[in-house]
C-alpha positions as CSV (number, residue, x, y, z in Angstrom):
1,M,85.6,92.3,91.3
2,N,83.7,95.0,93.3
3,Q,86.1,97.5,94.9
4,A,85.0,100.1,97.4
5,S,87.4,102.6,96.0
6,T,87.4,103.6,92.2
7,D,91.1,104.3,91.9
8,P,94.2,102.7,93.7
9,I,95.9,104.9,95.9
10,T,99.2,106.2,94.4
11,I,101.7,107.2,97.3
12,T,105.1,109.2,96.1
13,H,108.2,109.6,98.3
14,N,108.9,113.3,98.6
15,E,112.3,112.9,100.0
16,Q,113.0,116.9,100.2
17,A,110.0,117.1,102.1
18,K,110.7,113.8,103.9
19,R,107.3,112.3,103.4
20,F,105.4,109.9,101.6
21,E,102.3,111.8,100.0
22,T,99.3,111.0,98.0
23,T,96.8,113.3,96.2
24,V,93.2,112.2,96.4
25,E,90.2,113.8,94.9
26,G,92.6,117.1,94.7
27,Q,93.8,116.8,98.0
28,I,97.0,115.9,99.5
29,G,97.5,113.4,102.3
30,Y,100.8,112.5,103.8
31,I,102.9,110.8,106.4
32,S,106.2,112.9,107.3
33,Y,109.2,111.4,109.0
34,Q,112.6,112.4,110.5
35,Q,115.7,110.1,109.9
36,R,118.0,109.4,112.9
37,D,120.7,106.9,111.6
38,D,118.9,103.7,110.7
39,T,115.7,104.8,112.4
40,L,112.8,106.3,110.5
41,I,110.7,108.7,113.1
42,Y,107.1,108.8,111.5
43,D,105.9,111.9,113.4
44,H,102.7,112.9,111.4
45,T,100.1,111.5,109.4
46,I,97.8,114.3,107.9
47,V,94.7,113.3,106.0
48,P,92.0,116.1,105.1
49,Q,89.0,115.6,106.9
50,S,87.0,115.0,103.7
51,L,89.1,112.0,102.7
52,G,88.6,110.3,106.3
53,G,87.3,106.8,106.3
54,K,88.7,106.3,102.8
55,G,91.7,104.2,103.8
56,V,94.1,106.8,102.7
57,G,95.9,107.2,106.2
58,S,96.1,103.4,106.3
59,A,97.5,103.1,102.8
60,L,100.1,105.9,103.8
61,V,101.1,104.1,107.1
62,K,101.5,100.7,105.2
63,H,103.4,102.3,102.2
64,A,105.8,103.9,104.8
65,L,106.3,100.6,106.8
66,N,107.1,98.5,103.8
67,Y,109.5,101.5,102.8
68,A,111.4,101.1,106.0
69,R,111.5,97.2,105.8
70,D,112.4,97.3,102.3
71,N,115.4,99.7,103.3
72,D,116.6,97.8,106.5
73,K,115.3,100.8,108.8
74,K,113.7,100.6,112.2
75,V,110.7,102.7,113.0
76,L,109.9,105.3,115.8
77,P,106.2,105.7,115.6
78,Q,105.7,109.0,117.3
79,C,102.3,109.3,115.7
80,S,99.5,107.8,117.5
81,F,98.0,106.7,114.0
82,V,101.0,104.7,113.2
83,A,101.3,103.3,116.4
84,S,97.8,102.0,116.4
85,Y,98.2,100.9,112.8
86,I,101.1,98.5,114.1
87,D,99.2,97.4,117.0
88,K,96.5,96.3,114.7
89,H,99.0,94.8,112.1
90,P,101.6,92.8,114.3
91,D,103.5,91.5,111.6
92,Y,105.3,95.1,111.7
93,K,106.0,95.1,115.2
94,D,109.6,93.8,114.1
95,L,110.5,97.3,112.7
96,I,109.8,99.2,116.0
97,S,113.3,100.4,117.3
């Protein structure tokens, strides 16, 4: 079993800040949202430059999309990173409002 990253990325839902966040190598990455009725508007995916290319952003987006699905929410991807993730993973297209 050979894995590229040593630790799995742990993501928490910070409901007060309206974001899903993770800490990797002491740095915080997150995806923030706004909620309008049954739609989650994913507006920013922020990953520190030093964590780029480690799958942090993709893990955050995947977690956020699964959260929307599990909670019967629709998604409005205002963030280009979220929009391109959905383009690459068409099984999430049904979530777009």
